[in-house]
C-alpha positions in Angstrom: -20.6 -15.9 9.7 -21.5 -17.9 6.6 -25.2 -17.1 6.6 -26.8 -15.9 3.3 -27.7 -12.5 4.8 -24.1 -11.9 5.8 -22.8 -12.9 2.4 -25.3 -10.5 0.7 -24.0 -7.7 2.9 -20.5 -8.6 1.8 -21.6 -8.4 -1.8 -23.2 -5.0 -1.2 -20.0 -3.7 0.4 -17.8 -5.0 -2.3 -20.2 -3.6 -5.0 -20.0 -0.2 -3.3 -16.2 -0.1 -3.3 -16.2 -1.3 -6.9 -18.7 1.3 -8.0 -16.6 4.1 -6.4 -13.5 2.7 -8.2 -15.2 2.5 -11.6 -16.6 6.1 -11.2 -13.1 7.4 -10.4 -12.0 5.9 -13.8 -9.1 3.7 -14.9 -6.3 5.9 -13.6 -7.9 7.5 -10.6 -9.7 4.5 -9.2 -8.9 1.1 -10.8 -5.2 1.6 -11.2 -4.7 3.1 -7.7 -6.7 0.3 -6.0 -4.8 -2.4 -7.9 -1.5 -0.8 -6.9 -2.6 -0.9 -3.2 -3.6 -4.5 -3.6 -0.2 -5.5 -5.0 1.6 -3.5 -2.2 -0.4 -5.2 0.5 -0.1 -8.6 -1.0 3.7 -8.2 -1.3 4.0 -7.0 2.2 2.0 -9.9 3.7 4.0 -12.4 1.6 7.3 -10.9 2.7 6.1 -11.0 6.3 5.3 -14.7 6.1 8.7 -15.4 4.4 10.7 -13.4 7.0 8.9 -14.4 10.2 8.1 -17.9 9.0 10.3 -20.9 8.2 12.4 -19.1 5.7 14.7 -21.9 4.7 11.8 -24.3 4.5 10.0 -21.9 2.2 13.0 -21.5 -0.1 13.4 -25.2 -0.4 9.7 -25.7 -1.0 9.7 -23.1 -3.8 12.5 -24.9 -5.6 10.9 -28.3 -5.2 7.4 -27.1 -6.0 8.6 -25.5 -9.3 10.5 -28.6 -10.3 7.7 -30.9 -9.4 5.2 -28.8 -11.4 7.3 -28.8 -14.5 7.8 -32.6 -14.1 4.1 -33.4 -13.6 2.5 -30.9 -15.9 2.5 -33.0 -19.1 1.1 -36.1 -17.3 -1.6 -34.2 -15.4 -2.6 -32.3 -18.6 -3.4 -35.6 -20.2 -5.1 -37.1 -17.1 -8.6 -38.3 -18.1 -9.4 -40.9 -15.3 -9.8 -43.7 -17.8 -8.6 -46.5 -15.6 -9.5 -45.1 -12.2 -12.5 -43.1 -11.2 -12.1 -40.3 -8.6 -13.3 -36.8 -8.0 -10.0 -35.2 -9.3 -11.1 -34.6 -12.8 -14.4 -32.9 -11.9 -13.1 -31.1 -8.7 -10.0 -29.7 -10.2 -9.5 -29.9 -14.0 -13.1 -29.3 -15.2 -13.9 -26.9 -12.3 -10.9 -24.7 -12.7 -10.8 -24.8 -16.5 -14.4 -23.7 -16.5 -13.7 -21.1 -13.9 -10.8 -19.5 -15.7 -12.5 -19.6 -19.1 -15.5 -17.8 -17.7 -13.2 -15.0 -16.5 -11.4 -14.8 -19.8 -13.8 -12.4 -21.7 -13.4 -9.4 -19.5 -9.9 -10.2 -18.2 -8.5 -10.4 -21.7 -10.1 -7.1 -22.8 -9.1 -5.4 -19.6 -5.5 -6.5 -19.9 -5.5 -5.5 -23.6 -6.8 -2.0 -22.7 -4.3 -1.3 -20.0 -1.5 -2.7 -22.1 -2.0 -0.6 -25.1 1.3 0.3 -26.8 3.2 -2.7 -25.5 4.6 -5.5 -27.7 3.3 -9.1 -27.7 6.5 -10.2 -26.1 5.9 -7.8 -23.2 2.4 -9.0 -22.9 3.4 -12.6 -22.6 6.1 -11.7 -20.0 3.9 -9.4 -17.9 0.7 -11.4 -18.1 1.7 -15.0 -18.2 5.3 -15.7 -17.1 5.8 -13.2 -14.2 2.4 -13.8 -12.6 2.9 -17.5 -12.8 6.4 -17.3 -11.1 5.0 -15.0 -8.4 2.2 -17.5 -7.9 4.8 -20.1 -7.1 6.4 -17.8 -4.6 3.0 -17.1 -3.0 1.9 -20.7 -2.8 5.3 -21.8 -1.5 5.3 -19.0 1.2 1.8 -19.7 2.6 1.4 -23.3 1.7 5.0 -24.1 2.9 4.4 -22.3 6.2 1.2 -24.2 6.8 2.9 -27.5 6.0 5.8 -26.7 8.3 3.4 -25.7 11.1 1.5 -29.0 10.6 4.5 -31.3 10.3 6.4 -29.9 13.3 3.3 -30.0 15.5 3.3 -26.3 16.2 -0.3 -25.9 15.0 -3.1 -28.2 13.6 -3.7 -26.3 10.3 -5.4 -29.3 8.7 -8.1 -29.2 11.4 -8.6 -25.5 10.8 -9.0 -26.1 7.0 -11.5 -28.9 7.6 -13.4 -26.7 10.0 -13.6 -23.6 7.7 -11.4 -23.0 4.7 -12.3 -19.2 4.9 -10.6 -18.8 8.3 -7.7 -21.2 7.8 -5.4 -18.3 6.7 -6.0 -16.4 10.0 -5.5 -19.6 12.0 -2.0 -19.9 10.4 -1.2 -16.2 11.0 -2.0 -16.7 14.7 1.4 -18.5 14.9 3.3 -15.5 13.7 4.1 -12.2 15.5 1.9 -9.1 15.0 -1.1 -11.3 14.5 -3.6 -8.4 14.6 -1.8 -6.4 12.0 -1.2 -9.4 9.6 -4.9 -10.5 10.0 -6.1 -7.0 9.2 -4.0 -6.9 6.1 -5.4 -10.3 5.2 -8.9 -9.1 5.5 -8.1 -6.0 3.4 -6.6 -8.2 0.7 -9.7 -10.4 0.5 -11.8 -7.3 0.0 -9.4 -5.7 -2.5 -9.0 -8.9 -4.6 -12.8 -9.0 -4.9 -13.1 -5.3 -5.6 -10.4 -5.2 -8.3 -12.0 -8.2 -10.0 -15.5 -6.5 -9.9 -14.4 -3.1 -11.1 -12.4 -4.4 -14.0 -15.4 -6.5 -15.1 -17.7 -3.5 -14.8 -15.2 -1.3 -16.7 -15.1 -3.8 -19.7 -18.9 -4.0 -19.8 -19.0 -0.2 -19.8 -16.5 -0.1 -22.6 -18.6 -2.6 -24.7 -22.0 -1.0 -24.1 -20.7 2.5 -24.8 -19.6 1.7 -28.3 -15.9 1.4 -27.4 -15.6 4.7 -25.6 -12.7 4.9 -23.2 -14.6 7.2 -20.9 -18.2 6.0 -20.7 -20.9 8.1 -18.9 -20.8 8.0 -15.1 -24.4 6.9 -14.7 -23.7 3.9 -17.0 -20.7 3.0 -15.0 -22.8 3.0 -11.8 -25.6 1.0 -13.5 -23.3 -1.9 -14.6 -21.4 -2.0 -11.3 -24.6 -2.2 -9.3 -26.1 -4.7 -11.7 -23.1 -7.0 -11.3 -23.7 -7.0 -7.5 -27.5 -7.5 -7.9 -27.0 -10.5 -10.2 -24.5 -12.1 -7.7 -26.9 -11.4 -4.8 -29.9 -12.9 -6.6 -28.1 -16.0 -7.6 -26.8 -16.4 -4.0 -30.3 -16.0 -2.5 -31.9 -18.2 -5.1 -29.6 -21.2 -4.9 -26.9 -20.5 -2.4 -23.2 -20.3 -3.0 -23.1 -23.5 -5.1 -25.6 -22.0 -7.6 -23.4 -18.8 -7.9 -20.4 -20.9 -8.6 -22.2 -23.2 -11.0 -23.5 -20.2 -13.0 -20.0 -18.8 -13.3 -18.5 -22.1 -14.4 -21.4 -23.0 -16.8 -20.5 -20.1 -19.0 -17.0 -21.6 -19.5 -18.1 -24.5 -21.8 -19.7 -22.5 -24.6 -17.1 -19.8 -24.4 -14.4 -22.4 -24.8 -15.5 -22.7 -28.4 -15.3 -19.0 -28.9 -11.7 -19.0 -27.4 -10.6 -21.7 -29.9 -11.9 -19.4 -32.7 -10.2 -16.4 -31.2 -6.9 -18.4 -31.0 -7.2 -19.2 -34.7 -8.0 -15.6 -35.6 -5.1 -14.3 -33.5 -2.7 -16.6 -35.3 -4.1 -15.6 -38.6 -3.8 -11.9 -37.7 -0.2 -12.4 -36.7 0.5 -14.1 -40.0 -1.1 -11.3 -42.0 0.8 -8.7 -40.1 4.1 -10.4 -40.7 3.2 -10.6 -44.4 2.5 -6.9 -44.6 5.7 -6.0 -42.7 7.7 -8.2 -45.1 6.0 -6.6 -48.1 6.8 -3.1 -46.8 10.4 -4.1 -46.1 10.8 -5.4 -49.7 9.3 -2.2 -51.1 11.8 -0.2 -49.1 14.7 -2.3 -50.4 13.5 -1.9 -54.0 13.1 1.9 -53.5 16.6 2.3 -52.1 18.1 0.1 -54.9 16.3 2.2 -57.6 17.6 5.4 -56.0 21.2 4.1 -55.9 21.0 3.1 -59.6 19.9 6.6 -60.5 22.7 8.1 -58.5 20.3 9.5 -55.8 21.5 9.0 -52.2 19.2 6.7 -50.4 17.6 8.5 -47.4 17.2 6.8 -44.1 13.5 6.8 -43.2 12.7 9.9 -41.2 15.9 11.8 -42.3 15.6 15.2 -43.9 16.9 15.8 -47.5 20.0 17.8 -48.0 19.3 21.4 -49.1 20.1 22.4 -52.7 23.0 24.7 -53.5 20.7 27.6 -54.5 19.1 27.4 -51.0 
């Protein structure tokens, strides 16, 4: 059902799961739920690849990746100057605003769970690997849907036009173990929403508690519930479009903040490299002076040799 009442019930259920996850903490709730989410997503994707058109999916992955790399520069500069269509607003502006509105809490959440890792590891684990896995995911599900449509096995296009929300389950009906795969699909939809909600609540708790890693439990419950209340109020007041518009509208002003953050990040990296270079020069000078005085230069962290009297 797509009624407002049913959608509010879904928000309440998701908020309840997110609240329990946040109360359990980062390791006990958020991390464990995220791991289950990944395991289920990987299981469903492998199921589609194995029981679906495997060869077609492999070819689609290679071709999709190459086509994306080929078209990325052109589509990044697309401004609809000579032709007016809905592409710019429906895709570029919409999704840029959507992603930017997610960036505040997603960035802080990733930074918190990645403490102690290098910048190289962050780029690999947050940008490159997820992008590559997204290609595999899109090729598996999108390729299977295209194959079913092109071979006449199922009319997936009609299912999409009828209701996008149920198109996935219409596709899974053409594979074995439909009940099991559909149940996993429903669990994934819930888990993806819950993991997004609890990570956002966790970041808000972190900010409002003065940077404490373990904020008070009542505060965690308050922000998790308030997140669901705001979503429900926007949904009741203006429908799903108002809820989407409110999320995207925050993207434009925050884009300016992101530009300033990019500048600050580059400046911070430059200052850190400068300080590291200064410390390295100081260490070289110290060792040189010790060698000139005839004192053996010690490797940092090594203990000095005991004197003869000792």
